[in-house]
C-alpha positions, -999 to +999 in steps of 0.1 A: -548+481-198-517+501-193-486+481-181-469+501-154-441+475-148-406+490-151-373+472-155-343+481-135-310+464-125-290+455-094-253+459-093-235+427-081-206+437-058-179+416-042-163+427-009-125+426-010-124+409+023-142+379+009-112+372-015-090+369+015-115+347+032-117+324+002-079+320+004-079+313+041-109+290+042-107+273+008-083+246+020-086+227+053-048+226+055-025+255+045+001+229+033-022+224+003-009+256-012+025+240-021+007+212-039-013+238-059+018+258-068+036+226-080+005+216-100+004+250-116+040+244-128+029+210-142+001+227-161+026+251-175+047+223-190+076+226-165+101+197-166+116+207-132+101+223-101+123+234-072+106+239-038+127+254-010+113+257+025+128+278+053+114+292+086+105+325+070+098+318+033+087+293+007+100+295-028+086+275-057+106+279-089+098+262-123+110+261-158+076+261-175+064+282-203+060+313-181+034+340-185+031+372-206+011+402-194-022+386-206-012+354-188-006+372-156-040+388-158-056+354-163-035+340-133-049+366-109-085+364-124-108+349-098-125+318-111-108+320-145-120+294-170-088+295-191-077+260-181-111+245-186-112+260-221-077+248-229-074+217-209-042+204-226-008+220-221+008+233-254+042+215-252+036+180-237-002+178-241-007+173-204-042+171-190-043+203-170-051+198-133-064+233-124-101+240-131-114+267-109-088+295-111-088+300-073-060+277-062-033+303-060-054+321-033-047+292-010-014+310-004-034+334+018-041+306+043-003+305+051+012+338+045+006+376+044+027+383+013+034+365-020+050+376-052+050+361-086+080+366-110+076+352-144+094+353-178+080+343-212+103+350-241+109+388-242+085+396-213+093+395-176+075+409-146+068+406-109+034+410-093+031+415-055+001+406-034+004+419+002-025+412+024-023+443+046-019+466+017-047+449-002-071+454+027-063+491+033-082+505+004-116+488-002-121+504-036-086+497-050-085+463-068-052+466-087-020+448-078+014+464-084+032+448-114+069+456-119+083+451-154+117+433-151+146+428-173+143+396-193+176+384-178+160+381-143+155+345-152+178+325-174+149+307-191+112+309-193+094+300-161+078+313-129+090+318-094+065+322-065+079+335-032+058+334+000+069+355+030+053+366+063+045+330+070+018+323+097+033+288+106+063+266+101+061+237+076+076+202+082+095+191+051+083+155+057+047+166+056+053+186+025+070+156+008+041+134+016+016+159+003+036+164-029+039+126-035+001+122-030-012+154-047+012+159-077+016+137-108+051+128-097+053+098-121+045+119-152+071+119-180+094+149-183+086+161-148+105+162-116+101+179-083+130+188-059+124+196-022+152+215-005+176+200-031+163+164-029+146+149-059+113+133-049+103+099-062+072+078-057+077+053-029+078+017-039+054-005-020+062-043-019+034-067-023+012-085-048+003-063-077-031-065-094-038-043-125-073-029-130-089-017-161-127-012-159-151+007-181-180+029-171-205+050-191-185+081-182-149+069-188-123+043-180-109+033-145-073+021-146-045+015-122-029-010-100-039-024-066-013-037-041-018-063-014+009-058+012+021-085+036+018-063+066-003-031+072+027-015+089+044-012+055+018+014+045+033+046+058+004+067+046-022+042+058-044+017+039-066+026+011-067+030-027-055+064-039-082+077-061-065+100-087-079+125-110-055+138-137-027+121-118-035+138-085-046+119-054-080+133-043-088+108-016-079+074-002-108+050-002-119+015+008-155+024+001-167+014+036-160-023+030-132-024+055-156-026+085-170-059+072-138-071+057-108-060+077-085-079+053-089-049+030-067-029+054-038-047+036-048-030+004-030-001-013-024+011-048-041+036-071-071+040-093-072+067-120-106+081-130-103+115-147-140+118-153-148+122-116-161+156-105-142+170-076-149+197-050-133+232-054-107+225-027-097+193-045-100+172-013-131+152-022-157+142-048-192+152-056-206+121-040-241+123-054-230+129-089-238+101-114-202+098-123-191+091-087-220+067-081-211+047-112-174+047-102-181+036-066-203+007-078-176-005-101-148-002-075-169-021-049-172-050-074-135-049-080-127-050-043-150-079-038-130-098-064-098-087-047-110-100-013-107-135-027-071-128-038-063-114-004-076-145+014-057-168-010-026-148-004-030-148+034-037-186+033-005-192+013+015-170+037+001-189+067+009-223+050+045-212+044+048-202+080+034-235+093+057-255+070+088-236+083+078-242+119+069-278+113+102-285+096+120-269+125+101-292+150+107-323+128+144-316+126+146-314+164+127-346+168+148-364+142+180-353+160+166-366+193+158-400+177+193-403+164+207-394+198+185-421+214+186-451+189+175-475+217+143-455+222+138-453+184+142-491+183+115-495+210+092-476+187+102-498+157+121-469+141+157-480+133+178-449+127+211-465+117+209-469+079+241-489+076+228-515+101+195-516+081+213-524+049+235-550+067+204-567+081+187-567+048+217-583+031+220-611+058+183-618+054+186-620+017+216-644+020+198-666+045+166-668+024+185-672-009+164-645-024+180-614-039+178-582-018+149-560-028+158-530-050+156-497-033+124-478-042+126-449-066+119-414-052+084-415-067+078-448-049+092-435-016+070-405-017+046-404+013+011-393+007-019-384+028-054-391+015-081-365+014-057-337+015-075-303+016-062-274-005-054-255+027-035-284+043+002-285+049+021-318+046+057-323+057+079-354+059+096-371+088+121-395+072+142-416+096+163-443+080+139-463+059+110-454+081+089-425+070+060-405+083+038-378+068+029-350+091-004-333+080-016-300+094-053-294+087-086-282+102-105-310+119-128-289+141-124-277+177-138-309+192-113-333+174-081-345+191-050-323+191-032-350+171-038-386+160-021-412+138-034-434+110-008-457+095+022-436+086+004-403+088+004-381+119-024-356+118-022-322+137-055-303+143-051-266+137-086-260+151-077-273+186-078-245+212-044-254+226-028-253+191-044-219+184-031-206+217+005-218+211+006-206+175+006-170+186+043-174+194+068-190+171+090-207+197+061-220+217+045-233+185+078-252+177+077-268+212+040-276+208+045-294+175+075-313+188+054-324+218+027-337+195+051-355+172+070-372+201+036-381+217+024-399+185+057-416+178+060-429+214+026-446+211+036-465+179+051-497+194+029-504+223+000-479+226-015-497+256+016-492+277+010-455+286+038-454+312+065-465+287+051-442+260+052-413+284+089-420+294+099-423+258+082-390+249+097-372+279+132-383+270+128-375+233+112-341+239+139-331+264+166-339+238+147-323+210+144-290+228+180-287+241+198-261+220 
């Protein structure tokens, strides 16, 4: 049977207007174009990039390897695979950031005209891309290239000038985007914005290194637990970096269940992660990202324990400072009122104590007891929980331990056993007063004077109340 099938072909065409649309729509924010231009300089082995912003122009100048005529053709080739084929820079062996060959068209989202001047050894040229001129002739695809004298630039490198800007750019926003989206910490690389050298911001906090393996590659970096979320100018979250560039901040959805994670910052490097063409996200359903996400969630669950320990330690230090303040005030009030202290069986005059001991020794004919060593004098509280805080109230030879712990909301505010005064942090009144430092000092002073005033005669409530009232008044007078 005769086969009447014939083979033909279809010409694939590309409307010029779509190229402009790609540039305009590729990036959600036009400020991304500056990040792309600086990263192009990094890929070209630049050691210095100068970015200058004014109301009517943006200039990005680098001292990289520059481009020859073939390099310029590659630069303006849509979807060029050059950087994927040669993913290491020739001089420093940097892992090149660009992949898709379309980043330079992000410029079209912010301006109507850009020109590229480059010099490589004995070749120098300028290529101009003007949006209006480009759109005039649909069949004309060539850009004007002007051969320059090699002295136009003192050294190899590239300068990109953007004019006919559609908007004004805030230098602070640009600085933030460069710090996040450029490998600013790389060796032999610096970026200057309007004459100011940019440096990665230091974040104070507890630093935890991470180094985890996956079947696709290594995850490395450093996580930081900050004392206060307000210190995170860019907000909480781990910067997930690919080839030194922050793609996204992530807490992997765990912050809803564990708000402590809002104190977490730092960075995790995972160069194996596949990213979207606009470099603002990851291919979330890729096996690489799924593996990465699972590992990072396990890391963060471990970090949660560190955050809670750190928060507990911080809270303990705070309570100790406030308790010591209250104790110092009560101690001063006792010394000011020795007669009240005596009623409670707390002599505050150490010289009189020694004199009384000596007289007693002479009268009994027995030698005066030796003073206890520091270890012997140390006051202890039994069954001390790891989260408890214990402080000392030492008056003359008399000493008390003040122990702050969680005894449950139904337990008393405070109670005394032997020489230990217990303060219940779970009591509703304690919780309320602890929201303000000065009120908490007053509250603890009240509890201490209350317990001390009950020592001598706990059944005489009137006398105990009068003693407490007088001591508390003197304790709180500045």
